[in-house]
Each structure stands twice: as C-alpha cells, then as structure tokens.
C-alpha positions in Angstrom: 97.3 124.9 99.5 96.6 123.6 103.0 99.4 121.8 104.9 97.8 118.3 105.2 100.5 117.3 107.8 99.5 120.1 110.2 97.1 119.8 113.1 93.7 121.1 112.1 93.3 124.8 112.9 90.0 123.9 114.6 91.7 121.5 117.0 91.4 121.9 120.8 94.6 122.9 122.6 95.3 119.3 123.6 93.9 116.0 124.7 91.6 116.6 127.7 92.0 115.1 131.1 89.3 112.5 131.3 87.8 110.7 134.3 89.3 107.3 135.0 86.5 104.7 134.6 86.6 101.9 137.2 86.5 98.5 135.5 88.1 99.7 132.2 91.7 99.3 131.1 93.4 100.5 127.9 96.5 99.7 125.8 97.9 100.6 122.4 100.9 99.3 120.5 102.7 99.6 117.2 101.9 96.6 115.0 102.8 98.0 111.5 99.4 97.1 110.0 100.0 100.0 107.6 101.7 102.8 109.5 105.2 102.7 110.7 106.5 104.3 113.9 103.0 105.0 115.4 100.6 103.1 117.6 98.0 101.4 115.4 96.3 98.8 117.5 94.2 99.5 120.6 92.7 97.2 123.2 90.0 98.2 125.7 89.2 95.7 128.4 85.9 95.8 130.4 85.5 94.1 133.7 83.0 91.2 134.3 79.5 92.4 134.8 79.7 95.0 132.1 76.9 95.6 129.6 77.7 96.6 126.0 75.5 98.5 123.4 76.4 99.6 119.9 75.3 101.3 116.8 76.7 100.7 113.3 76.9 101.8 109.7 73.9 100.9 107.6 76.2 100.6 104.5 75.3 97.7 102.3 79.0 97.0 101.9 79.9 97.1 105.7 83.0 95.3 106.9 83.3 91.8 108.4 84.1 93.5 111.7 80.8 95.4 111.7 78.8 92.3 110.8 80.4 90.4 113.6 79.8 93.1 116.2 76.2 93.4 115.1 75.7 89.7 115.7 77.3 89.9 119.2 76.1 93.2 120.7 72.5 92.1 121.4 73.7 89.1 123.6 73.4 89.3 127.4 76.5 88.1 129.3 78.0 88.4 132.8 81.5 88.0 131.3 83.7 91.0 130.7 84.4 92.3 127.2 87.2 93.5 125.0 87.2 96.0 122.1 90.2 95.6 119.8 90.7 98.2 117.1 93.3 98.5 114.3 93.9 101.5 112.0 95.3 101.6 108.5 93.2 98.8 107.0 89.4 98.6 107.2 89.1 94.9 106.5 86.1 95.8 104.2 85.3 94.3 100.8 87.7 91.4 101.6 85.2 88.5 101.4 85.8 85.3 103.4 89.4 86.5 104.1 87.9 89.4 106.1 85.7 87.0 108.1 88.7 84.8 108.7 90.7 87.8 110.0 87.9 88.7 112.5 87.8 85.1 113.7 91.6 84.9 114.1 91.7 88.1 116.1 88.8 87.2 118.4 90.3 83.8 119.0 93.7 85.3 119.9 92.2 87.9 122.3 90.0 85.3 123.9 92.9 83.0 124.4 95.0 85.5 126.2 92.3 87.3 128.2 90.1 84.2 129.0 87.0 86.0 127.6 84.5 84.0 125.5 84.9 84.9 121.8 81.4 86.4 121.7 82.6 89.1 124.1 85.4 90.2 121.8 84.4 93.1 119.5 86.7 94.1 116.7 86.9 97.2 114.6 89.1 98.1 111.6 89.5 101.4 109.9 91.6 102.5 106.9 91.9 101.4 103.3 89.0 99.5 101.8 89.6 96.3 99.6 93.0 95.2 100.9 93.3 92.0 103.0 94.0 92.7 106.7 97.4 91.3 107.8 95.8 90.1 111.0 98.9 88.1 112.0 100.6 91.5 112.8 97.7 92.1 115.2 97.5 88.7 116.8 101.3 88.8 117.4 100.8 91.8 119.6 98.0 90.5 121.9 100.3 89.4 124.7 102.0 92.8 124.6 98.6 94.6 124.6 97.3 92.7 127.6 100.5 93.1 129.5 100.3 96.9 128.9 96.6 97.4 130.0 96.2 100.3 132.4 93.2 102.3 133.6 94.8 105.7 132.8 96.0 104.9 129.2 93.0 106.2 127.4 95.0 108.8 125.5 97.3 106.1 124.1 94.1 104.3 123.0 92.9 107.4 121.2 96.1 107.7 119.3 96.0 104.0 118.3 92.7 104.3 116.4 93.7 107.4 114.2 94.1 107.3 110.4 94.1 110.7 108.7 93.1 112.3 111.9 95.4 115.2 112.9 94.8 114.9 116.6 93.5 112.3 119.1 89.9 112.9 120.2 88.5 112.5 123.7 85.7 113.8 125.9 84.4 113.0 129.3 82.2 114.2 132.2 81.1 113.3 135.7 77.4 113.6 136.7 75.9 113.4 140.1 73.1 111.0 140.6 71.5 110.7 144.1 74.6 112.2 145.5 77.0 109.8 143.9 79.4 110.5 141.0 79.0 108.6 137.7 81.8 109.0 135.2 81.7 108.9 131.4 84.6 109.0 129.0 85.0 108.4 125.3 87.4 108.5 122.4 86.7 108.8 118.7 88.4 108.8 115.3 87.2 110.3 112.1 88.3 112.9 109.6 87.0 111.9 106.2 84.3 109.6 104.7 82.0 111.2 107.3 78.3 111.1 106.8 77.2 108.7 109.4 74.1 106.6 109.1 74.3 105.2 112.6 77.0 106.8 114.6 80.4 107.9 113.3 83.6 106.4 112.1 84.9 104.7 115.3 83.8 105.7 118.8 84.3 104.0 122.2 82.5 105.3 125.2 82.8 103.9 128.7 81.0 104.6 132.0 81.0 103.2 135.5 77.2 103.4 135.7 75.2 100.2 136.1 72.8 100.0 133.1 70.9 96.9 131.8 71.9 96.2 128.2 68.5 96.8 126.6 68.2 100.2 128.3 71.8 101.1 127.5 71.0 100.3 123.8 67.8 102.5 123.9 69.6 105.5 125.4 72.5 105.2 122.9 70.3 104.8 119.9 68.2 107.8 120.8 71.2 110.1 121.4 72.9 109.0 118.2 70.3 110.7 116.1 71.1 114.1 117.5 74.8 113.7 117.7 76.7 111.4 115.4 73.9 111.2 112.9 73.8 115.0 112.7 77.4 115.6 111.4 78.8 115.4 108.0 82.2 116.2 106.5 81.9 115.0 102.9 78.5 113.2 102.5 80.2 109.7 102.3 79.1 107.0 104.7 81.9 104.6 105.8 81.8 100.8 105.5 83.2 100.6 109.1 81.3 103.0 111.3 81.0 101.6 114.8 80.1 103.1 118.2 80.4 100.8 121.2 79.3 101.9 124.7 80.3 99.9 127.7 78.9 100.2 131.2 80.9 98.5 134.0 78.5 99.2 136.9 81.5 99.8 139.2 80.0 103.0 140.6 77.1 101.0 142.0 74.7 103.6 140.7 71.9 101.9 138.7 70.3 103.7 135.8 66.6 102.7 135.3 65.2 105.5 133.1 66.1 106.5 129.5 66.1 110.2 130.5 67.8 112.0 133.4 71.3 113.1 134.5 73.0 110.0 133.0 71.5 110.5 129.6 72.3 114.2 129.7 75.9 113.5 130.5 76.2 110.9 127.8 74.6 113.3 125.3 77.3 115.9 126.3 80.1 113.5 125.7 78.7 112.2 122.4 78.1 115.7 121.0 81.6 116.8 122.0 83.1 113.8 120.2 80.9 114.4 117.2 82.0 118.0 117.0 85.7 117.0 117.4 85.3 114.8 114.3 83.9 117.7 112.3 86.7 120.0 113.5 89.2 117.5 112.2 87.5 117.2 108.8 90.1 116.6 106.1 91.4 120.0 105.1 88.8 121.9 107.2 89.3 125.5 108.2 85.7 126.3 109.3 83.4 124.7 111.8 79.7 125.3 110.7 76.5 124.8 112.6 73.4 124.7 110.4 70.1 125.3 112.1 66.8 124.8 110.3 63.5 125.9 112.0 59.9 126.3 110.8 59.9 123.1 108.8 56.8 121.0 108.2 58.4 118.3 110.5 61.7 117.6 112.3 62.6 115.1 109.6 62.1 117.7 106.9 64.2 120.2 108.9 67.0 117.6 109.1 66.7 116.9 105.3 67.1 120.6 104.5 70.0 121.0 107.0 71.9 118.0 105.5 71.3 119.3 102.0 72.9 122.5 102.9 75.7 120.9 104.9 76.6 118.4 102.1 76.4 120.8 99.1 79.9 121.2 97.6 78.9 124.6 96.4 77.9 125.7 99.9 81.0 124.2 101.4 83.4 125.8 98.9 81.8 129.2 99.3 82.4 128.9 103.1 86.0 127.9 102.4 86.4 131.0 100.2 84.6 133.2 102.8 82.0 134.1 100.2 78.6 134.9 101.7 76.9 133.3 98.7 73.4 132.9 100.2 72.0 131.9 96.8 73.7 128.5 97.3 71.7 128.1 100.5 68.5 128.7 98.6 69.7 126.2 96.0 70.3 123.5 98.6 66.9 124.0 100.2 65.2 123.7 96.8 67.0 120.5 95.8 66.5 118.7 99.2 63.1 117.2 98.3 61.5 118.3 101.6 58.7 120.9 101.7 59.7 124.5 101.2 58.2 127.8 100.0 60.6 130.3 98.3 58.6 133.3 99.5 58.6 132.2 103.2 62.3 131.6 103.6 64.4 133.6 106.1 68.2 133.2 106.1 70.7 134.4 108.7 74.5 134.2 108.7 75.0 134.5 112.5 73.0 137.5 113.5 73.2 139.0 110.0 69.8 138.9 108.3 70.6 137.9 104.7 67.3 137.1 103.0 63.6 137.1 103.8 60.2 136.9 101.9 61.8 135.4 98.8 64.4 138.1 98.3 67.6 139.6 99.8 66.8 141.6 103.0 66.7 145.4 102.7 69.1 145.7 105.6 71.7 143.3 104.2 75.0 144.4 103.0 77.6 142.3 101.2 80.2 143.8 103.5 78.5 142.5 106.6 78.1 139.1 105.1 81.7 138.9 104.0 83.0 140.1 107.4 81.0 137.4 109.2 82.3 134.6 106.9 85.9 135.3 108.0 85.2 133.7 111.4 86.4 130.2 112.1 83.1 129.2 113.6 80.0 130.0 111.7 76.2 129.6 112.2 73.8 129.4 109.3 70.2 129.7 110.3 67.2 129.0 108.0 63.6 129.4 108.9 61.1 127.9 106.4 57.9 129.4 107.8 55.9 126.2 107.4 55.6 124.6 110.8 57.3 123.7 114.0 60.0 121.2 112.7 63.5 121.9 113.7 67.0 120.3 113.4 70.7 121.1 113.8 73.6 119.6 111.9 77.3 120.3 112.0 79.8 120.4 109.1 83.0 122.0 107.8 84.2 123.7 104.7 85.6 122.0 101.6 89.1 123.1 100.7 92.0 122.1 98.5 93.4 120.2 101.4 90.6 117.6 101.2 91.4 116.9 97.6 95.1 116.6 98.4 94.6 114.1 101.2 92.2 111.9 99.2 93.8 112.0 95.8 96.8 110.0 97.1 95.3 108.3 100.2 96.5 104.8 99.2 100.0 106.0 98.2 
C-alpha cells in the first residue's frame, strides 16, 4: 500500500525560485484552524492600483467564501486588495454561520490593512460541513500583516496546503517591447479534483498593467485549456477559486487578449495545473490523454475526460496493465460521437488498435513495457473530423482510498 505521508513520486525536486512581483507581499502563520504545528493561514497583499480577476467553481453547493468573492471580483477599484486563505476547513455547507465567518474575516483584514472590505477576498479549503473557527484566523491578522514580505511566496504556498504532499509554485518572465513582465503563482490541490472553473485554490500575481475586464477575459479563456483540463478523481470541489492580481508596477500595459503576456500566463497556469495532477492523492503515474479527429473540440474533450475519469482506466494504469479495451469502453460511454471501426489508439508511440480491432503490429509485451513509465501518453484518433483536446490525469491507487477513507479522522 502507498505511503500516504510520503511526498508524491511525481513531485518536482523542490519549490522553484520564482520572480519577485513588485507590489505584492506574502505572509503565512500557524493558526490551528485544524492542523497543528504547520502554517495554515496565508495573506497576500496587493498594492493600490491593482486589478483582480477570478474564476470559481460552478458547484451548486459552493462555499460562502466563493459566493462572496464572486460578488466582489467584478468591481473596479483603485484600492489595493488582499487575499486571505485558510486550510483545514472549507467553510462550505455551513449556512449563515459561514457567511458570518466570511464577514468577520473581511472586517478584521480591512481593519488592520485599511482596505475596504469589498477588496478583501477570502478562501477556505478542507473539511466540508464543519463551522469555521474564524476567531483563530482573526486573532492572527496583526501577525500576518506584520510579517508581510515580497519574497515569502513559498511560505504562502505552504499555508494553503491540505492533503498536498508538496507546495506548488510556478513563474516566468516575459519580454514585452524590451521590458520584463513577471508572473508568479501558487496552487493547492490533491483530491476532489475535477474543476469546473479553475482548480482547488490558485493565486497568480503579475506586475503587468491590465484593465480588469481584459484581465478577466484572458484568465477565463486560458482556464479552459489548463485548470479545466485536469482531473484526479472526477469530483468538483465546493471551494474552487482562482484569483489573478495585476499590480501594474512594471509600467507595461497589456491591451490585447493574445501575445507574450497571455502566452506567459498560459505557461504558468499549465504548470500549476500539472503540479496538482502530479500530487493527486496516491498518484504514481502522470497521464496525458490526447484526442484528435473528433467531430468538434467539445466532443474531443468529452471523450478525453471520459477516459481520464474512468476508474477502470485509472486502475489499469496503476497496475501497469495495457488494457486498451477500457479505453474503447470509455469512448463508447462518453455520449459524444464515435465510430468503433474508425478508432485508432496509441500508448505513447505504440500503435495498439486501429480499424475496430487490435493492430497487427501490437504486442502485449510492448504495451506492458510502456505502461511501466511514470509519465504516460494515451492518444486516440476518432477519424471523424478536426476536433482535438488534451486533458491530464493520474492513476487511481490504494493510496487514494486510504487518504479519503479517514480524511476527517
């Protein structure tokens, strides 16, 4: 059985060195919301003049924090902003008590920072259905503000973890008209991962100057091909939040939805999304599923997610079993257009099946050898059109069951 206390075998070597974003400061503290002896509350402060965009879970049972952020994110303001995040308790399915917790935290942050409450964005992640002991958070606001520093992003990343086995960060610097523009982000996520907006919790910062509506447009478009293209277990969280803040400190103004800035942001978002999959609860394999030849891009994504979310496919991958019949099954059940006799399936460069049957060149030995790799690529061509999509997932092991069987213990 997998050691659920160990760092994921798919983890990077360590937390990356990220560019320092002018106009942003970070802090994290131990508040004992649920966990003891570890940082569990993070504060991110953005300078005046910053714009904020966000995407959120579409869950019908989303948390009070998400509802509050959704109400605020579309507002224009010249004031700064603050993101405050706690781990260990999701403040979801807590009724009016949840709303009261959000209000109390926003009031406390506003009181210490001088920000208007509508510029305080809260997130909570962890157990669903238990009241948030928000007094443990508000008691730490002075300490958080006193500890704010521009180079403390790694501490911030640790402060938002729940069952994550490592802190997740990504960043880049892009050149625009000869001037550097920096982008850096952190994420948390390990289970309950089938985003319908973004992913678990993600915070991305940049020193670009971007008007709020354009920032929102760029973020929403890139979400579909990054965070909305990953899945660990097919379950969508009540708390999924992605906030993007642009301070404008570089003086470089972005005026178009495409170009170097969008490309750099896409790079950071995709890396963070992949880091979440690599930390999937109990995961031992990172899997890219590529579907081409579909009747439409949406059909391609439907097929890809059907494969990625199939417990039978995922357990076969965990067992290193090249059971291509389960790929055929997943395609057939997806509901999108498919023709059995036009399917082509590859495991990496190994041609497995074509024309409605196993390929003449295929050998079980070649398939089994390929499946032993930690990083796998499953390619399906439907032979129907030009639709294409990629999604990323992981395998399903005993470790996932162990973690989630006693998550509340």
